[in-house]
Residue frames as a rotation matrix with the C-alpha (Angstrom) as fourth column:
UNK 1
-0.945 0.267 0.190 9.06
0.310 0.539 0.783 8.88
0.107 0.799 -0.592 -7.19
UNK 2
-0.510 0.839 0.190 5.45
-0.760 -0.543 0.358 9.96
0.404 0.038 0.914 -8.01
UNK 3
-0.517 0.307 0.799 2.84
-0.607 0.526 -0.595 8.13
-0.603 -0.793 -0.086 -5.98
UNK 4
0.552 0.790 -0.267 0.80
-0.695 0.260 -0.670 7.07
-0.460 0.556 0.693 -8.93
UNK 5
0.308 -0.568 -0.763 3.73
-0.699 0.409 -0.586 5.49
0.645 0.714 -0.271 -10.59
UNK 6
-0.724 -0.604 0.333 4.88
-0.663 0.475 -0.579 3.75
0.192 -0.640 -0.744 -7.43
UNK 7
-0.049 0.739 0.672 1.44
-0.603 0.515 -0.610 2.18
-0.796 -0.435 0.420 -6.82
UNK 8
0.768 0.349 -0.537 1.44
-0.639 0.360 -0.680 0.98
-0.044 0.865 0.499 -10.36
UNK 9
-0.017 -0.813 -0.582 4.94
-0.670 0.441 -0.596 -0.40
0.742 0.380 -0.553 -10.17
UNK 10
-0.778 -0.276 0.565 4.34
-0.623 0.459 -0.634 -2.10
-0.085 -0.844 -0.529 -6.80
UNK 11
-0.735 0.535 -0.417 1.21
0.127 0.712 0.690 -3.77
0.666 0.455 -0.591 -8.32
UNK 12
-0.798 0.445 -0.406 -1.12
0.454 0.000 -0.891 -2.07
-0.396 -0.896 -0.202 -5.78
UNK 13
0.056 0.768 -0.638 -3.03
-0.494 -0.534 -0.686 -0.47
-0.868 0.354 0.350 -8.54
UNK 14
0.385 0.194 0.902 -4.08
0.544 0.742 -0.392 -2.44
-0.746 0.641 0.181 -11.76
UNK 15
0.260 -0.264 0.929 -3.33
0.882 -0.327 -0.340 0.56
0.393 0.907 0.148 -14.05
UNK 16
-0.781 -0.599 -0.176 -1.61
0.624 -0.734 -0.268 3.85
0.031 -0.319 0.947 -13.69
UNK 17
-0.503 0.659 0.559 -4.92
-0.241 -0.728 0.642 5.86
0.830 0.188 0.526 -14.39
UNK 18
0.516 0.724 -0.457 -6.51
0.323 0.330 0.887 3.99
0.793 -0.606 -0.064 -11.42
UNK 19
-0.066 -0.608 -0.791 -3.60
0.997 -0.009 -0.076 4.85
0.039 -0.794 0.607 -9.21
UNK 20
-0.843 -0.208 0.495 -3.92
0.301 -0.946 0.116 8.49
0.445 0.247 0.861 -10.43
UNK 21
-0.070 0.951 0.301 -7.59
-0.171 -0.309 0.936 8.57
0.983 0.014 0.184 -9.51
UNK 22
0.441 0.149 -0.885 -7.02
0.746 0.488 0.454 7.10
0.499 -0.860 0.104 -6.07
UNK 23
-0.577 -0.724 -0.377 -4.49
0.815 -0.535 -0.222 9.82
-0.041 -0.435 0.899 -5.28
UNK 24
-0.882 0.060 0.467 -6.48
0.090 -0.952 0.292 12.67
0.463 0.300 0.834 -6.69
UNK 25
0.207 0.978 0.026 -9.75
-0.086 -0.008 0.996 11.63
0.975 -0.208 0.083 -4.99
UNK 26
-0.178 -0.308 0.935 -7.89
-0.868 -0.398 -0.297 11.58
0.463 -0.864 -0.197 -1.62
UNK 27
0.846 0.492 -0.207 -8.16
-0.347 0.802 0.487 7.85
0.405 -0.340 0.849 -0.87
UNK 28
0.333 -0.834 -0.440 -4.44
0.599 0.548 -0.584 7.54
0.728 -0.069 0.682 -0.11
UNK 29
0.984 -0.149 0.100 -2.53
-0.174 -0.646 0.743 8.76
-0.046 -0.749 -0.661 2.95
UNK 30
0.279 -0.956 -0.091 1.23
0.388 0.199 -0.900 9.40
0.878 0.216 0.426 3.04
UNK 31
-0.734 -0.627 -0.261 2.65
0.403 -0.093 -0.910 9.48
0.547 -0.773 0.321 6.47
UNK 32
-0.510 0.620 -0.597 -0.80
0.800 0.086 -0.594 10.08
-0.317 -0.780 -0.540 7.87
UNK 33
-0.457 0.274 -0.846 -1.58
-0.233 -0.955 -0.183 13.04
-0.858 0.113 0.500 5.60
UNK 34
0.442 0.746 0.498 -4.25
0.364 0.358 -0.860 12.83
-0.820 0.561 -0.113 2.94
UNK 35
-0.722 -0.690 -0.046 -2.82
0.164 -0.235 0.958 12.95
-0.672 0.684 0.283 -0.68
UNK 36
0.354 0.926 -0.130 -4.70
0.228 -0.220 -0.949 14.78
-0.907 0.306 -0.289 -3.25
UNK 37
0.430 -0.400 -0.810 -2.19
-0.882 -0.379 -0.281 15.00
-0.194 0.835 -0.515 -6.17
UNK 38
0.985 -0.094 0.145 -1.06
0.129 0.959 -0.254 12.01
-0.116 0.269 0.956 -8.30
UNK 39
0.467 -0.870 0.160 2.35
0.124 -0.115 -0.986 13.71
0.876 0.480 0.055 -8.62
UNK 40
0.806 -0.122 0.579 2.98
-0.591 -0.196 0.782 13.65
0.018 -0.973 -0.230 -4.82
UNK 41
-0.016 -0.883 -0.468 6.54
-0.572 0.392 -0.720 12.59
0.820 0.257 -0.512 -4.22
UNK 42
0.981 0.178 0.074 7.18
-0.175 0.659 0.731 9.49
0.081 -0.730 0.678 -2.13
UNK 43
0.001 -0.996 0.094 10.55
-0.905 -0.041 -0.423 8.63
0.424 -0.085 -0.901 -0.40
UNK 44
-0.173 -0.260 -0.950 12.11
0.150 0.946 -0.286 5.48
0.973 -0.192 -0.125 0.83
UNK 45
-0.907 -0.232 -0.351 10.81
0.347 0.059 -0.936 5.04
0.238 -0.971 0.027 4.49
UNK 46
-0.699 0.695 0.172 7.50
-0.683 -0.719 0.129 6.65
0.213 -0.027 0.977 3.86
UNK 47
-0.819 0.479 0.315 4.34
0.261 0.801 -0.539 5.02
-0.510 -0.359 -0.781 5.14
UNK 48
-0.750 0.595 -0.289 1.39
-0.543 -0.306 0.782 4.66
0.376 0.744 0.553 2.73
UNK 49
-0.524 0.724 0.449 -2.24
0.025 0.540 -0.842 3.76
-0.852 -0.429 -0.301 3.65
UNK 50
-0.781 0.158 -0.604 -4.00
-0.624 -0.196 0.756 2.49
0.001 0.968 0.252 0.58
UNK 51
0.192 0.873 0.449 -7.45
-0.669 0.451 -0.590 1.03
-0.718 -0.188 0.671 -0.12
UNK 52
-0.838 -0.537 0.098 -7.28
-0.351 0.667 0.657 -2.30
-0.418 0.516 -0.748 -1.86
UNK 53
-0.649 0.654 0.390 -9.84
0.759 0.595 0.265 -3.25
-0.059 0.467 -0.882 -4.41
UNK 54
-0.301 0.477 0.826 -11.12
0.254 -0.794 0.552 0.39
0.919 0.376 0.118 -4.51
UNK 55
-0.859 -0.043 0.509 -12.44
-0.403 -0.555 -0.728 2.55
0.314 -0.831 0.460 -1.75
UNK 56
0.158 0.976 0.148 -15.84
-0.921 0.091 0.379 0.71
0.356 -0.196 0.914 -1.64
UNK 57
0.130 -0.103 -0.986 -14.17
-0.005 0.994 -0.105 -2.72
0.991 0.018 0.129 -0.89
UNK 58
0.833 0.256 0.490 -13.31
-0.421 -0.281 0.862 -1.61
0.359 -0.925 -0.126 2.67
UNK 59
0.724 -0.670 -0.164 -9.90
0.690 0.697 0.195 -3.35
-0.016 -0.254 0.967 2.67
UNK 60
0.900 -0.415 0.134 -6.97
-0.398 -0.907 -0.138 -1.16
0.179 0.071 -0.981 3.64
UNK 61
0.555 -0.807 -0.202 -3.27
0.780 0.589 -0.211 -1.94
0.289 -0.040 0.956 3.38
UNK 62
0.905 -0.424 0.022 -0.59
-0.388 -0.804 0.451 -0.03
-0.173 -0.417 -0.892 5.29
UNK 63
0.702 -0.699 0.134 2.96
0.698 0.638 -0.327 -0.31
0.143 0.323 0.936 3.94
UNK 64
0.601 -0.612 -0.514 6.33
-0.163 -0.724 0.671 1.06
-0.783 -0.319 -0.535 4.28
UNK 65
0.959 -0.242 -0.146 8.38
-0.147 0.013 -0.989 1.78
0.241 0.970 -0.023 1.21
UNK 66
0.624 -0.757 0.192 11.78
0.299 0.458 0.837 -0.02
-0.722 -0.465 0.512 1.40
UNK 67
-0.552 -0.832 -0.054 13.03
0.210 -0.201 0.957 0.73
-0.807 0.517 0.285 -2.04
UNK 68
0.124 0.656 -0.744 11.93
-0.653 -0.511 -0.559 1.90
-0.747 0.555 0.365 -5.40
UNK 69
0.247 -0.099 0.964 11.47
0.463 0.886 -0.028 -0.55
-0.851 0.453 0.265 -8.28
UNK 70
-0.644 -0.653 -0.398 12.91
-0.055 -0.479 0.876 0.11
-0.763 0.586 0.273 -11.57
UNK 71
-0.783 0.480 -0.396 10.04
-0.443 0.016 0.896 -1.13
0.437 0.877 0.200 -13.53
UNK 72
0.106 0.884 0.456 6.67
-0.972 0.188 -0.139 -2.82
-0.208 -0.429 0.879 -13.27
UNK 73
-0.658 -0.490 -0.572 8.02
-0.595 0.804 -0.004 -6.36
0.462 0.337 -0.821 -12.95
UNK 74
-0.281 0.491 -0.824 6.66
0.205 0.870 0.448 -9.58
0.937 -0.043 -0.346 -11.54
UNK 75
0.721 0.641 0.263 4.66
-0.140 -0.237 0.961 -9.55
0.679 -0.730 -0.081 -8.21
UNK 76
0.698 -0.476 -0.536 7.53
0.716 0.492 0.495 -11.11
0.028 -0.729 0.684 -6.23
UNK 77
-0.332 -0.872 0.359 9.84
0.856 -0.439 -0.274 -8.42
0.396 0.216 0.892 -7.39
UNK 78
-0.100 0.402 0.910 7.40
-0.116 -0.913 0.390 -5.60
0.988 -0.066 0.138 -6.50
UNK 79
0.830 0.493 -0.261 6.56
0.158 0.240 0.958 -7.22
0.535 -0.836 0.121 -3.14
UNK 80
0.215 -0.847 -0.486 10.34
0.960 0.275 -0.055 -7.03
0.180 -0.454 0.872 -2.09
UNK 81
-0.539 -0.463 0.704 10.22
0.450 -0.865 -0.223 -3.21
0.712 0.196 0.674 -2.32
UNK 82
-0.179 0.509 0.842 7.75
-0.681 -0.682 0.268 -2.77
0.710 -0.525 0.469 0.57
UNK 83
-0.914 -0.059 -0.401 6.90
0.243 0.711 -0.659 -4.10
0.325 -0.700 -0.636 3.95
UNK 84
0.023 0.998 0.061 3.24
0.157 -0.064 0.986 -4.62
0.987 -0.013 -0.158 5.06
UNK 85
-0.879 -0.321 0.353 2.70
-0.244 -0.332 -0.911 -2.94
0.410 -0.887 0.213 8.55
UNK 86
-0.094 0.899 0.428 -1.00
-0.968 -0.184 0.174 -3.68
0.235 -0.398 0.887 9.10
UNK 87
-0.765 -0.290 0.575 -0.30
-0.503 0.827 -0.252 -7.47
-0.403 -0.482 -0.778 9.44
UNK 88
-0.555 0.599 -0.578 -2.52
-0.269 0.528 0.806 -10.36
0.787 0.602 -0.132 8.63
UNK 89
0.376 0.731 0.570 -5.42
-0.845 0.017 0.535 -11.54
0.382 -0.683 0.623 10.71
UNK 90
-0.625 -0.585 0.517 -4.34
-0.761 0.604 -0.236 -14.18
-0.174 -0.541 -0.823 13.31
UNK 91
-0.222 0.438 -0.871 -5.47
-0.332 0.806 0.490 -17.76
0.917 0.398 -0.034 12.45
UNK 92
0.350 0.367 0.862 -7.42
-0.893 -0.146 0.425 -18.75
0.282 -0.919 0.276 15.53
UNK 93
0.958 -0.098 -0.268 -6.01
0.144 0.977 0.156 -22.39
0.247 -0.188 0.951 15.38
UNK 94
0.193 -0.981 -0.029 -2.50
0.636 0.147 -0.757 -21.01
0.747 0.128 0.652 15.46
UNK 95
0.248 -0.013 0.969 -3.16
-0.376 -0.923 0.084 -18.40
0.893 -0.385 -0.234 18.04
UNK 96
-0.758 -0.569 -0.319 -1.62
0.006 0.484 -0.875 -18.94
0.652 -0.665 -0.364 21.40
UNK 97
0.114 0.863 -0.492 -4.03
0.674 0.297 0.676 -20.04
0.730 -0.409 -0.548 24.16
UNK 98
-0.300 -0.166 0.940 -4.93
-0.465 -0.835 -0.295 -17.43
0.833 -0.525 0.173 26.75
UNK 99
-0.555 0.033 -0.831 -4.94
0.630 0.669 -0.394 -18.35
0.543 -0.742 -0.392 30.43
UNK 100
-0.493 0.452 0.743 -7.92
-0.433 -0.869 0.241 -16.32
0.755 -0.202 0.624 31.70
UNK 101
0.347 0.677 -0.649 -9.21
0.217 0.616 0.758 -19.00
0.912 -0.404 0.067 33.99
């Protein structure tokens, strides 16, 4: 599947033209390599590094593609097609105590 279409289907880009621009400007990495073509093919098991909220926002998401969605459906359906690898920040209240004493 094309990377621009995948980003749009997975709801990681608001519109397909935005996904195309992200890819063509080199803001996305596929398995560690910079993507510069919107028609770059992506396969199941590939790792994508994507800026969220645009490249100026500073937020990056690392995901593994688990399956291809058939359409641009609801968020819950799209979310089941990938796994987030970068993790979420640890809540300091729920973090285990360290025994550095």
